[in-house]
N, CA, C and O atoms as a DFTB+ gen file, in Angstrom:
600 C
 N C O
     1  1       0.955      -1.205      -0.002
     2  2       0.042       0.098       0.032
     3  2       0.927       1.177      -0.002
     4  3       1.847       1.320       0.804
     5  1       0.613       2.089      -1.102
     6  2       1.584       3.242      -1.217
     7  2       1.086       4.343      -0.373
     8  3      -0.084       4.270       0.003
     9  1       1.842       5.402      -0.004
    10  2       1.406       6.530       0.764
    11  2       0.592       7.341      -0.210
    12  3      -0.336       8.021       0.226
    13  1       0.887       7.320      -1.577
    14  2       0.114       8.087      -2.599
    15  2      -1.330       7.575      -2.639
    16  3      -2.288       8.346      -2.707
    17  1      -1.454       6.160      -2.590
    18  2      -2.873       5.803      -2.661
    19  2      -3.568       6.151      -1.460
    20  3      -4.742       6.511      -1.555
    21  1      -2.988       6.093      -0.307
    22  2      -3.759       6.658       0.994
    23  2      -4.045       8.224       0.940
    24  3      -5.055       8.688       1.469
    25  1      -3.227       8.921       0.359
    26  2      -3.484      10.361       0.218
    27  2      -4.628      10.529      -0.893
    28  3      -5.556      11.310      -0.681
    29  1      -4.563       9.887      -1.921
    30  2      -5.794      10.016      -2.867
    31  2      -7.133       9.586      -2.215
    32  3      -8.198      10.176      -2.394
    33  1      -6.955       8.479      -1.431
    34  2      -8.194       8.010      -0.755
    35  2      -8.676       8.995       0.276
    36  3      -9.884       9.166       0.440
    37  1      -7.824       9.613       0.937
    38  2      -8.201      10.696       1.919
    39  2      -8.755      11.912       1.309
    40  3      -9.712      12.484       1.832
    41  1      -8.135      12.391       0.097
    42  2      -8.551      13.509      -0.519
    43  2      -9.992      13.148      -1.220
    44  3     -10.828      14.050      -1.275
    45  1     -10.275      11.980      -1.704
    46  2     -11.469      11.503      -2.242
    47  2     -12.624      11.474      -1.200
    48  3     -13.780      11.821      -1.441
    49  1     -12.169      11.025      -0.040
    50  2     -13.127      10.942       1.143
    51  2     -13.626      12.397       1.521
    52  3     -14.808      12.656       1.748
    53  1     -12.589      13.321       1.563
    54  2     -12.867      14.649       1.970
    55  2     -13.760      15.398       0.969
    56  3     -14.521      16.289       1.345
    57  1     -13.654      15.021      -0.298
    58  2     -14.512      15.640      -1.384
    59  2     -15.863      14.980      -1.313
    60  3     -16.886      15.638      -1.501
    61  1     -15.884      13.756      -1.059
    62  2     -17.160      13.128      -0.915
    63  2     -18.072      13.499       0.228
    64  3     -19.266      13.750       0.063
    65  1     -17.411      13.525       1.485
    66  2     -18.167      13.735       2.604
    67  2     -18.421      15.150       2.773
    68  3     -19.484      15.534       3.262
    69  1     -17.453      16.005       2.374
    70  2     -17.561      17.480       2.397
    71  2     -18.708      17.907       1.653
    72  3     -19.509      18.674       2.187
    73  1     -18.907      17.438       0.305
    74  2     -19.894      17.893      -0.548
    75  2     -21.274      17.359      -0.110
    76  3     -22.285      18.050      -0.232
    77  1     -21.290      16.087       0.414
    78  2     -22.521      15.697       0.813
    79  2     -23.103      16.523       2.013
    80  3     -24.318      16.720       2.041
    81  1     -22.359      16.976       2.930
    82  2     -22.794      17.653       3.952
    83  2     -22.969      19.196       3.581
    84  3     -23.864      19.847       4.122
    85  1     -22.164      19.733       2.718
    86  2     -22.417      21.151       2.335
    87  2     -23.609      21.200       1.353
    88  3     -24.263      22.240       1.278
    89  1     -23.884      20.258       0.689
    90  2     -25.059      20.362      -0.221
    91  2     -26.344      20.469       0.459
    92  3     -27.249      21.174       0.013
    93  1     -26.447      19.762       1.567
    94  2     -27.661      19.850       2.350
    95  2     -27.722      21.149       3.017
    96  3     -28.808      21.720       3.118
    97  1     -26.650      21.664       3.479
    98  2     -26.639      23.064       4.059
    99  2     -26.958      24.116       3.027
   100  3     -27.701      25.043       3.348
   101  1     -26.439      24.043       1.777
   102  2     -26.680      24.947       0.681
   103  2     -28.321      24.956       0.416
   104  3     -28.952      25.995       0.216
   105  1     -28.821      23.826       0.442
   106  2     -30.289      23.562       0.014
   107  2     -31.168      24.259       1.115
   108  3     -32.049      25.070       0.832
   109  1     -30.863      23.885       2.355
   110  2     -31.559      24.291       3.564
   111  2     -31.551      25.749       3.670
   112  3     -32.623      26.305       3.909
   113  1     -30.404      26.499       3.513
   114  2     -30.210      27.917       3.635
   115  2     -31.121      28.519       2.476
   116  3     -31.973      29.388       2.663
   117  1     -30.822      27.941       1.268
   118  2     -31.536      28.551       0.146
   119  2     -33.018      28.583       0.253
   120  3     -33.728      29.524      -0.102
   121  1     -33.445      27.375       0.815
   122  2     -35.013      27.358       0.930
   123  2     -35.516      28.106       1.987
   124  3     -36.707      28.416       1.967
   125  1     -34.767      28.463       2.951
   126  2     -35.278      29.408       4.103
   127  2     -35.468      30.823       3.570
   128  3     -36.189      31.616       4.176
   129  1     -34.848      31.146       2.472
   130  2     -35.173      32.338       1.878
   131  2     -36.573      32.494       1.272
   132  3     -37.187      33.561       1.253
   133  1     -37.026      31.309       0.768
   134  2     -38.236      31.251       0.055
   135  2     -38.098      32.033      -1.296
   136  3     -39.102      32.170      -1.995
   137  1     -37.013      32.499      -1.651
   138  2     -36.710      33.210      -2.937
   139  2     -36.565      32.205      -4.165
   140  3     -35.690      31.341      -4.117
   141  1     -37.287      32.295      -5.100
   142  2     -37.314      31.470      -6.109
   143  2     -35.927      31.449      -6.804
   144  3     -35.372      30.378      -7.050
   145  1     -35.387      32.617      -7.108
   146  2     -34.091      32.713      -7.849
   147  2     -32.937      32.110      -7.000
   148  3     -32.014      31.492      -7.532
   149  1     -33.026      32.314      -5.648
   150  2     -31.883      31.835      -4.768
   151  2     -32.075      30.266      -4.783
   152  3     -31.099      29.529      -4.929
   153  1     -33.301      29.794      -4.636
   154  2     -33.484      28.269      -4.531
   155  2     -33.123      27.573      -5.950
   156  3     -32.526      26.496      -5.980
   157  1     -33.465      28.158      -6.955
   158  2     -33.170      27.755      -8.269
   159  2     -31.593      27.598      -8.549
   160  3     -31.074      26.612      -9.072
   161  1     -30.953      28.710      -8.118
   162  2     -29.436      28.693      -8.143
   163  2     -28.733      27.598      -7.311
   164  3     -27.772      26.942      -7.714
   165  1     -29.324      27.475      -6.104
   166  2     -28.796      26.458      -5.167
   167  2     -29.029      25.042      -5.728
   168  3     -28.173      24.162      -5.639
   169  1     -30.275      24.858      -6.333
   170  2     -30.609      23.498      -6.917
   171  2     -29.504      23.110      -8.083
   172  3     -29.028      21.989      -8.262
   173  1     -29.238      24.198      -8.763
   174  2     -28.354      24.105      -9.948
   175  2     -26.913      23.768      -9.492
   176  3     -26.195      22.984     -10.113
   177  1     -26.557      24.391      -8.408
   178  2     -25.157      24.345      -7.918
   179  2     -24.936      22.933      -7.192
   180  3     -23.854      22.350      -7.128
   181  1     -26.125      22.496      -6.669
   182  2     -26.011      21.196      -5.962
   183  2     -25.917      20.129      -6.948
   184  3     -25.229      19.149      -6.663
   185  1     -26.565      20.192      -8.161
   186  2     -26.483      19.183      -9.088
   187  2     -25.149      19.279      -9.699
   188  3     -24.611      18.207      -9.979
   189  1     -24.549      20.313      -9.945
   190  2     -23.284      20.417     -10.539
   191  2     -22.158      19.975      -9.540
   192  3     -21.222      19.302      -9.972
   193  1     -22.216      20.309      -8.305
   194  2     -21.125      19.773      -7.452
   195  2     -21.297      18.313      -7.051
   196  3     -20.344      17.610      -6.718
   197  1     -22.647      17.863      -7.101
   198  2     -22.716      16.341      -6.972
   199  2     -21.842      15.628      -7.959
   200  3     -21.167      14.648      -7.643
   201  1     -21.872      16.160      -9.202
   202  2     -21.172      15.496     -10.130
   203  2     -19.599      15.630      -9.989
   204  3     -18.797      14.700     -10.069
   205  1     -19.309      16.981      -9.759
   206  2     -17.809      17.289      -9.556
   207  2     -17.169      16.672      -8.276
   208  3     -16.028      16.210      -8.287
   209  1     -17.876      16.688      -7.299
   210  2     -17.292      16.197      -5.967
   211  2     -17.866      15.040      -5.408
   212  3     -17.098      14.166      -5.006
   213  1     -19.093      14.879      -5.312
   214  2     -19.816      13.591      -4.676
   215  2     -19.380      12.404      -5.549
   216  3     -18.695      11.505      -5.062
   217  1     -19.753      12.394      -6.784
   218  2     -19.495      11.417      -7.700
   219  2     -18.055      11.094      -7.792
   220  3     -17.695       9.943      -7.546
   221  1     -17.259      11.938      -8.098
   222  2     -15.860      11.928      -8.296
   223  2     -15.200      11.290      -7.047
   224  3     -14.428      10.333      -7.104
   225  1     -15.592      11.930      -5.894
   226  2     -15.075      11.584      -4.519
   227  2     -15.487      10.030      -4.353
   228  3     -14.594       9.207      -4.153
   229  1     -16.676       9.675      -4.424
   230  2     -17.158       8.285      -4.159
   231  2     -16.486       7.316      -5.155
   232  3     -16.102       6.216      -4.758
   233  1     -16.348       7.669      -6.342
   234  2     -15.649       6.683      -7.304
   235  2     -14.126       6.576      -6.801
   236  3     -13.545       5.492      -6.851
   237  1     -13.535       7.663      -6.344
   238  2     -12.133       7.636      -5.997
   239  2     -11.968       6.783      -4.675
   240  3     -11.046       5.982      -4.518
   241  1     -12.956       7.037      -3.742
   242  2     -12.922       6.318      -2.404
   243  2     -13.095       4.730      -2.629
   244  3     -12.425       3.915      -1.996
   245  1     -13.958       4.410      -3.489
   246  2     -14.153       3.049      -3.882
   247  2     -13.019       2.410      -4.453
   248  3     -12.622       1.315      -4.054
   249  1     -12.458       3.080      -5.413
   250  2     -11.391       2.590      -6.266
   251  2     -10.137       2.494      -5.343
   252  3      -9.547       1.416      -5.272
   253  1      -9.699       3.585      -4.625
   254  2      -8.604       3.400      -3.658
   255  2      -8.711       2.474      -2.606
   256  3      -7.784       1.723      -2.300
   257  1      -9.980       2.496      -1.947
   258  2     -10.222       1.781      -0.908
   259  2     -10.177       0.094      -1.287
   260  3      -9.669      -0.747      -0.546
   261  1     -10.729      -0.155      -2.414
   262  2     -10.633      -1.550      -2.823
   263  2      -9.258      -2.126      -3.143
   264  3      -8.907      -3.300      -3.019
   265  1      -8.415      -0.899      -3.656
   266  2      -7.020      -1.315      -3.936
   267  2      -6.300      -1.568      -2.525
   268  3      -5.456      -2.453      -2.386
   269  1      -6.687      -0.756      -1.542
   270  2      -5.941      -0.875      -0.328
   271  2      -6.407      -2.163       0.498
   272  3      -5.648      -2.838       1.194
   273  1      -7.733      -2.394       0.319
   274  2      -8.374      -3.672       1.067
   275  2      -7.455      -5.004       0.719
   276  3      -7.256      -5.902       1.537
   277  1      -6.955      -4.985      -0.557
   278  2      -6.132      -6.316      -0.943
   279  2      -4.951      -6.429       0.064
   280  3      -4.517      -7.546       0.343
   281  1      -4.424      -5.319       0.611
   282  2      -3.308      -5.315       1.688
   283  2      -3.778      -5.890       3.027
   284  3      -2.937      -6.188       3.876
   285  1      -5.121      -6.061       3.258
   286  2      -5.640      -6.487       4.507
   287  2      -6.384      -7.817       4.294
   288  3      -7.226      -8.250       5.081
   289  1      -6.007      -8.411       3.187
   290  2      -6.647      -9.667       2.968
   291  2      -7.889      -9.726       1.965
   292  3      -8.511     -10.768       1.760
   293  1      -8.174      -8.556       1.387
   294  2      -9.520      -8.459       0.550
   295  2     -10.591      -7.960       1.492
   296  3     -10.536      -7.940       2.721
   297  1     -11.599      -7.552       0.687
   298  2     -12.664      -6.989       1.113
   299  2     -13.393      -7.918       2.001
   300  3     -14.056      -7.356       2.872
   301  1     -13.424      -9.159       1.984
   302  2     -14.286     -10.110       2.848
   303  2     -13.547     -10.408       4.085
   304  3     -14.079     -11.082       4.968
   305  1     -12.299      -9.927       4.208
   306  2     -11.416     -10.578       5.298
   307  2     -11.646      -9.840       6.632
   308  3     -11.191     -10.399       7.629
   309  1     -12.282      -8.674       6.795
   310  2     -12.402      -7.947       8.112
   311  2     -13.838      -7.367       8.071
   312  3     -14.254      -6.926       6.999
   313  1     -14.573      -7.343       9.114
   314  2     -15.789      -6.788       9.113
   315  2     -15.810      -5.263       8.945
   316  3     -16.743      -4.707       8.365
   317  1     -14.890      -4.675       9.399
   318  2     -14.854      -3.218       9.062
   319  2     -14.763      -2.791       7.673
   320  3     -15.189      -1.697       7.303
   321  1     -14.202      -3.653       6.883
   322  2     -14.211      -3.439       5.353
   323  2     -15.521      -3.703       4.769
   324  3     -16.055      -2.949       3.956
   325  1     -16.083      -4.916       5.252
   326  2     -17.314      -5.176       4.755
   327  2     -18.498      -4.119       5.133
   328  3     -19.365      -3.780       4.327
   329  1     -18.421      -3.718       6.280
   330  2     -19.349      -2.569       6.809
   331  2     -19.179      -1.432       6.024
   332  3     -20.146      -0.763       5.660
   333  1     -17.837      -1.112       5.684
   334  2     -17.628       0.163       4.821
   335  2     -18.360       0.046       3.457
   336  3     -19.026       0.962       2.975
   337  1     -18.175      -1.152       2.889
   338  2     -18.643      -1.347       1.504
   339  2     -20.129      -1.193       1.580
   340  3     -20.702      -0.512       0.730
   341  1     -20.832      -1.817       2.602
   342  2     -22.334      -1.740       2.672
   343  2     -22.771      -0.402       2.833
   344  3     -23.671       0.099       2.158
   345  1     -22.012       0.293       3.901
   346  2     -22.669       1.652       4.286
   347  2     -22.463       2.508       3.131
   348  3     -23.430       3.164       2.743
   349  1     -21.290       2.612       2.485
   350  2     -21.237       3.416       1.319
   351  2     -22.052       3.148       0.084
   352  3     -22.447       4.017      -0.693
   353  1     -22.305       1.579      -0.037
   354  2     -23.274       1.342      -1.083
   355  2     -24.834       1.821      -0.919
   356  3     -25.540       2.161      -1.869
   357  1     -25.224       1.791       0.370
   358  2     -26.461       2.162       0.733
   359  2     -26.695       3.727       0.642
   360  3     -27.762       4.214       0.268
   361  1     -25.622       4.439       1.012
   362  2     -25.555       5.783       0.718
   363  2     -25.691       6.129      -0.617
   364  3     -26.505       6.980      -0.978
   365  1     -24.885       5.477      -1.456
   366  2     -24.679       5.746      -2.966
   367  2     -26.037       5.475      -3.646
   368  3     -26.435       6.230      -4.533
   369  1     -26.798       4.337      -3.216
   370  2     -28.084       4.034      -3.749
   371  2     -29.148       5.010      -3.474
   372  3     -29.969       5.286      -4.349
   373  1     -29.184       5.586      -2.228
   374  2     -30.046       6.680      -1.995
   375  2     -29.839       7.941      -2.632
   376  3     -30.791       8.695      -2.832
   377  1     -28.648       8.236      -2.973
   378  2     -28.219       9.369      -3.675
   379  2     -28.581       9.219      -5.070
   380  3     -29.192      10.100      -5.675
   381  1     -28.176       7.994      -5.657
   382  2     -28.570       7.780      -7.037
   383  2     -30.018       7.716      -7.413
   384  3     -30.494       8.377      -8.335
   385  1     -30.768       6.805      -6.578
   386  2     -32.181       6.546      -6.878
   387  2     -33.231       7.427      -6.211
   388  3     -34.407       7.369      -6.569
   389  1     -32.821       8.228      -5.261
   390  2     -33.794       9.136      -4.577
   391  2     -33.430      10.543      -4.652
   392  3     -34.203      11.348      -5.170
   393  1     -32.217      10.922      -4.134
   394  2     -31.850      12.301      -4.134
   395  2     -31.631      13.028      -5.497
   396  3     -32.098      14.155      -5.662
   397  1     -30.936      12.402      -6.457
   398  2     -30.716      12.925      -7.832
   399  2     -32.041      13.082      -8.564
   400  3     -32.377      14.136      -9.104
   401  1     -32.727      12.043      -8.553
   402  2     -34.141      12.214      -9.237
   403  2     -35.024      13.301      -8.683
   404  3     -35.748      13.957      -9.432
   405  1     -34.978      13.504      -7.384
   406  2     -35.797      14.539      -6.672
   407  2     -35.212      15.947      -7.132
   408  3     -35.935      16.860      -7.530
   409  1     -33.950      16.018      -7.045
   410  2     -33.280      17.236      -7.436
   411  2     -33.709      17.631      -8.969
   412  3     -33.898      18.802      -9.299
   413  1     -33.837      16.564      -9.835
   414  2     -34.027      16.867     -11.232
   415  2     -35.498      17.319     -11.380
   416  3     -35.802      18.241     -12.137
   417  1     -36.351      16.682     -10.680
   418  2     -37.751      17.134     -10.654
   419  2     -37.952      18.303     -10.082
   420  3     -38.906      18.967     -10.487
   421  1     -37.130      18.814      -9.041
   422  2     -37.356      19.977      -8.466
   423  2     -36.823      21.122      -9.471
   424  3     -37.375      22.216      -9.591
   425  1     -35.738      20.739     -10.136
   426  2     -35.175      21.715     -11.208
   427  2     -36.142      21.947     -12.385
   428  3     -36.172      23.020     -12.988
   429  1     -36.952      20.870     -12.696
   430  2     -37.892      21.116     -13.820
   431  2     -38.988      21.884     -13.254
   432  3     -39.473      22.736     -13.999
   433  1     -39.546      21.740     -11.926
   434  2     -40.450      22.597     -11.237
   435  2     -40.059      24.144     -11.173
   436  3     -40.834      25.065     -11.427
   437  1     -38.816      24.262     -10.815
   438  2     -38.343      25.765     -10.794
   439  2     -38.295      26.419     -12.088
   440  3     -38.560      27.615     -12.216
   441  1     -37.929      25.584     -13.152
   442  2     -37.912      26.247     -14.536
   443  2     -39.400      26.403     -14.978
   444  3     -39.764      27.421     -15.565
   445  1     -40.233      25.410     -14.696
   446  2     -41.613      25.594     -15.317
   447  2     -42.435      26.687     -14.618
   448  3     -43.173      27.405     -15.292
   449  1     -42.333      26.833     -13.314
   450  2     -43.045      27.914     -12.509
   451  2     -42.228      29.096     -11.940
   452  3     -41.080      28.936     -11.525
   453  1     -42.801      30.171     -11.935
   454  2     -42.037      31.370     -11.350
   455  2     -42.199      31.347      -9.782
   456  3     -41.439      32.011      -9.078
   457  1     -43.165      30.601      -9.270
   458  2     -43.360      30.518      -7.906
   459  2     -42.898      29.085      -7.466
   460  3     -42.787      28.207      -8.321
   461  1     -42.613      28.822      -6.078
   462  2     -42.288      27.586      -5.624
   463  2     -43.523      26.764      -5.354
   464  3     -44.314      27.174      -4.505
   465  1     -43.737      25.745      -5.940
   466  2     -45.028      24.979      -5.791
   467  2     -44.995      24.070      -4.485
   468  3     -43.985      23.775      -3.846
   469  1     -46.194      23.717      -4.239
   470  2     -46.471      22.796      -3.178
   471  2     -45.679      21.449      -3.592
   472  3     -44.989      20.893      -2.737
   473  1     -45.763      20.985      -4.740
   474  2     -45.044      19.748      -5.107
   475  2     -43.606      20.037      -4.889
   476  3     -42.991      19.120      -4.346
   477  1     -42.904      21.138      -5.199
   478  2     -41.482      21.313      -4.905
   479  2     -41.324      21.109      -3.283
   480  3     -40.417      20.365      -2.908
   481  1     -42.060      21.658      -2.428
   482  2     -41.943      21.454      -1.047
   483  2     -42.038      20.243      -0.469
   484  3     -41.370      19.967       0.528
   485  1     -42.967      19.305      -1.092
   486  2     -43.200      17.997      -0.934
   487  2     -41.866      17.265      -1.197
   488  3     -41.351      16.541      -0.345
   489  1     -41.344      17.481      -2.386
   490  2     -40.050      16.831      -2.753
   491  2     -38.961      17.277      -1.927
   492  3     -38.039      16.496      -1.696
   493  1     -38.959      18.408      -1.469
   494  2     -37.911      18.981      -0.541
   495  2     -37.890      18.187       0.898
   496  3     -36.859      17.833       1.469
   497  1     -39.082      17.999       1.319
   498  2     -39.168      17.256       2.571
   499  2     -38.626      15.751       2.403
   500  3     -37.905      15.249       3.265
   501  1     -38.977      15.127       1.351
   502  2     -38.340      13.798       1.046
   503  2     -36.853      13.856       0.896
   504  3     -36.150      12.975       1.389
   505  1     -36.354      14.859       0.237
   506  2     -35.019      15.094      -0.038
   507  2     -34.265      15.301       1.239
   508  3     -33.154      14.781       1.347
   509  1     -34.739      15.974       2.163
   510  2     -34.109      16.256       3.378
   511  2     -33.967      14.988       4.179
   512  3     -32.900      14.683       4.712
   513  1     -35.128      14.205       4.261
   514  2     -35.017      12.964       5.147
   515  2     -34.157      11.967       4.434
   516  3     -33.390      11.304       5.131
   517  1     -34.179      11.770       3.146
   518  2     -33.525      10.797       2.490
   519  2     -31.830      11.212       2.531
   520  3     -30.902      10.419       2.696
   521  1     -31.742      12.638       2.334
   522  2     -30.323      13.123       2.391
   523  2     -29.690      12.995       3.771
   524  3     -28.513      12.663       3.910
   525  1     -30.504      13.270       4.786
   526  2     -29.848      13.049       6.169
   527  2     -29.459      11.643       6.303
   528  3     -28.383      11.371       6.836
   529  1     -30.268      10.691       5.850
   530  2     -29.920       9.161       5.845
   531  2     -28.643       8.926       5.125
   532  3     -27.709       8.320       5.650
   533  1     -28.605       9.398       3.947
   534  2     -27.557       9.252       3.133
   535  2     -26.205       9.905       3.594
   536  3     -25.105       9.438       3.295
   537  1     -26.383      10.947       4.295
   538  2     -25.137      11.681       4.847
   539  2     -24.689      10.878       5.975
   540  3     -23.473      10.789       6.147
   541  1     -25.502      10.263       6.793
   542  2     -25.221       9.793       8.148
   543  2     -24.459       8.427       7.880
   544  3     -23.465       8.068       8.510
   545  1     -25.047       7.741       6.890
   546  2     -24.491       6.257       6.622
   547  2     -22.963       6.173       6.381
   548  3     -22.340       5.209       6.828
   549  1     -22.360       7.127       5.707
   550  2     -20.936       6.999       5.540
   551  2     -20.014       7.429       6.645
   552  3     -18.828       7.099       6.660
   553  1     -20.573       8.164       7.558
   554  2     -19.936       8.731       8.702
   555  2     -19.189       7.594       9.505
   556  3     -18.029       7.829       9.842
   557  1     -19.742       6.417       9.829
   558  2     -19.088       5.429      10.681
   559  2     -17.939       4.850       9.872
   560  3     -17.113       4.209      10.521
   561  1     -17.752       4.967       8.589
   562  2     -16.690       4.563       7.774
   563  2     -15.476       5.250       8.245
   564  3     -14.415       4.632       8.341
   565  1     -15.577       6.490       8.543
   566  2     -14.366       7.245       9.023
   567  2     -13.959       6.690      10.339
   568  3     -12.750       6.670      10.574
   569  1     -14.810       6.224      11.258
   570  2     -14.432       5.673      12.366
   571  2     -13.837       4.387      12.126
   572  3     -12.824       4.117      12.772
   573  1     -14.299       3.530      11.293
   574  2     -13.692       2.300      11.109
   575  2     -12.303       2.400      10.437
   576  3     -11.375       1.634      10.698
   577  1     -12.249       3.377       9.580
   578  2     -10.827       3.438       8.896
   579  2      -9.730       3.953      10.024
   580  3      -8.564       3.559       9.977
   581  1     -10.159       4.785      10.950
   582  2      -9.137       5.314      11.860
   583  2      -8.883       4.208      12.957
   584  3      -7.764       4.073      13.452
   585  1      -9.989       3.397      13.333
   586  2      -9.698       2.537      14.468
   587  2      -9.549       1.074      14.046
   588  3      -9.618       0.164      14.873
   589  1      -9.333       0.860      12.686
   590  2      -9.309      -0.416      12.274
   591  2      -8.315      -1.363      12.888
   592  3      -7.227      -0.921      13.256
   593  1      -8.621      -2.660      13.024
   594  2      -7.608      -3.743      13.513
   595  2      -7.348      -4.576      12.340
   596  3      -8.186      -4.893      11.496
   597  1      -5.976      -4.940      12.362
   598  2      -5.517      -5.772      11.261
   599  2      -5.002      -7.090      11.635
   600  3      -4.592      -7.861      10.768
């Protein structure tokens, strides 16, 4: 396991976790204004940064993590590795199949109407709940990585 692989892994983890947390804060603060233009801008930026940071970070974490797991006997050799895979997978599935589709629906509503519709707010409530779950799921992985036993 090279120090370079570890550094790439940590940078990707920071990109991933940082953006996951910040995206929720951006959306929450924008929606508190109830200003259509601000909410629309926030929605656009969350979608862009999801690709730039969340997706790139997640792919990088999986790639480097899998590469480093080989040094510990592979992904099935330790419970902390298995838990890490599962937690990141569940978080990613929520992001891919719940959060992103909601963001795209919200984007369409914001483009279609000059006012924020009740449908937008309904989707926002679902996004906040699913987003909170998706954000919390990978946090134990940080603990596992720091306290792992080999």
